[in-house]
N, C-alpha and C positions, 0 to 999 in steps of 0.2 A: 811494578814486583821484583825484584832481583833476580839475577840468573839463577842464583844458589838456593830462593827459597822456589824456585820453578821447578827444582828441580824434586826438591825436597818435597813439594804438594803434588809431583807426580809418583813418588816413592811410597807416601803414605796412602793414596787413593790404590795404588797397586802394587803391595808388600811384596808379592810373588815373581814381580818383573825383575829378574835378574840383569838384562840388558842393560836397563836405566841405569840399576844399581852401578853397575860395571863402567859404564858413559860418565855417571857420574865422580866415578874415581879416579880417573882418566882426568876430567876437568882439575880437579884436587890436587893429582897430580902435576898438572901444567902449569898449578900457580903453586909449585913448592910446598904444600899443604900434606903436612903427615897423616890428615884423616884419612886419606884414602886407602891407607892399607886396612883402616879398622872395617872400613866398606867393604874392601875384597874380603879380609876374613870373615866377616858377617855370611857373605856370599858363600864361602865355602864351607862354614858351620853346617849352614841351614842343607847345603848339599846330602849330609853325610857319607859324603863319599873319602875315599882313601884321603889320608892325610887330617882328617877333619878333628881329631881330637887333638893332634899339635896345635891347629890353628886355634881352638875352645883355648888355650891354655896362651896364648901370645892376643889373643881378642882379650883374655880377663884382665891382663896387666895393663894393655895399651885404654880398655873403655874407663881406667882410672883417673885418664890424663885428661878427659875431654867433657862439654856440661850434658848430664844427663837429659834435658830437654834438647839436644841435638839425637842422641842415641835415639830417644826413643819413637824420634820421626823417622826413622829409618826402619821400623818393626812396624809403621801402619796401625791400623784398632786393634784392641786384643781383648782376646776371650778371657771374661771375668765372671766370680762370683757375686751379684751384688743382693742387699739387703736393705731393709729400714728400721731406725730403734724403733721402738713401739710408743704411742702417744701416751698411754699410761701407764705404771706399773706399782702394784701394791708397796707399801715400805713399812718399817717402823712392828713393834711386837703385836703378832695378829695382824700384818696386812693394815692398821688399823688408818695408815695414812694412804695417801695417793700422790706420786709424783709424775710429772711431764717430763720424758725424755730420759737420759741419763745426767751424771755431772759433768760429763766431756760432750755431750752429744745434745743436741735440738729433737723432741719430738718427730715423728717421722724424718729423720735425719735420713739419707743413702748414707751406708757403708758397703764396704767389700771388703772381702775374706780376705785376709792377708795370707794364710798358712793352709795349703790342702792335708795338711798332717793332721790337723784336728775337724779336718769335713765332714767327717762320721757322723759328727755332735750334732749337725743342725737339725736334723729329722726327727733324730730317737732323744728319747726321756731319760734323762742318766744322772742318777745322784747329785747333789747341788756340788759337792767338791769336784765333776769333771765337766761341769755346766760351764767350761769356756771355751771361749775360741779369739785369736786373733783377728783384728780388724782393721781396716784404716777407714777413717771419716773425715771431715771438717770439724774442728773443735768450735762449739758452741761460742764462743766467745772471740776467740782470735780469728777464726776462717781456716787457721791453718791446717793444712792437710797433716794428719798424725796416726798413728801408730799407737793401738792400745791392746790389751784382753779384756773380754767383758762377759757375761751370763749369757747365755745363748738365749736365757728366758725374758732377755729386754731386748730381742732383735725378732723379725718378723717378715715375711713375704720372700725368702729367697729364690732367687730365678738366676737363669744364664743371662749375661749381655754383652752386647759387642762394643767394650767402652772406646771413644773419640779423643777425651779431653786429658789435652796435655799434663793439668796439673797432677790427675789422678796416676796417668801413667808415669810421671817420675818418682811419686811415691811408689808405686807397686815396683819400679824399676829396682828403687832402693832397698825392697824389701825381698828382691830373687824372684819374684812371682813368675812358676815356669811356663806361664801363658804366652812369652815374649820366645820362647823355644818352638810353640806349636805352629807348625807349616800352614800353608792354605790348603784346605782338604782335607787336612786331621780330625775338624770337628765341624761340623752343620748342624743348626739346629732347625729342625725339622718340625718339631713337636710345639707342645707348649712350655715355652719356657719359665713358667713358674713349675713345673710339674716336679719332685721331686726325680723324676727318671731323668730327664734333661739335667737336672744339675749333676746326680750320682756320674750320669755319662760324662761329663765335662771333666770333672773331677779323676778319671779312670785315665781321659786323654793326658791331663797337666801332671798325673802323676807319671804317666810313661815319659812324657817329654822328658820328665826331670831325671830317671832313672836313663836318660837316654845320654843329658847332657851334665848329668853331674861330676865335678870335680873328682876325678882317681876312679872312676869308673873301672 
């Protein structure tokens, strides 16, 4: 294992350990690596202390210059809202046909909510025109992580989940998932992860994190 990988593993396992992050930033500086500034800025922004808004602006610029799979290692596992594609669904006039999964996703495929602005639709029956949410999942043929809009009725089993898999985190990062701004201790799931109460509780935390960190606040 490389020395840098050891740093990243420690940080991912303990994302609230700012001491390790700052030691890593010094390590990068000693090697003339400009990523050290990014690590320090992330620590400052997470603190929400004096000057964090200016730090957020600079961080947003610098994050565009480095690989996303490196950035997600600095954040550790992220709280997300996960669900599944239904196995069977009715299709055609009068629901005469049965289809398995959807055009893009296999039956029972795991998906992740990509945008909290539509989260209220997960547990409420609405007219068909409003029965839409934006999700992330693996394409049934290419297996690439994609984002798309689909009907809530094509989904099931929504729950809160702490996500560790880098591939999912990279895609969520590209979607500006607010879970990357939730600090350790801001959300603890002490109850049933599959309950609407747990999901709605996380949604409120995510929305608050977005309000705190959104550009131009």
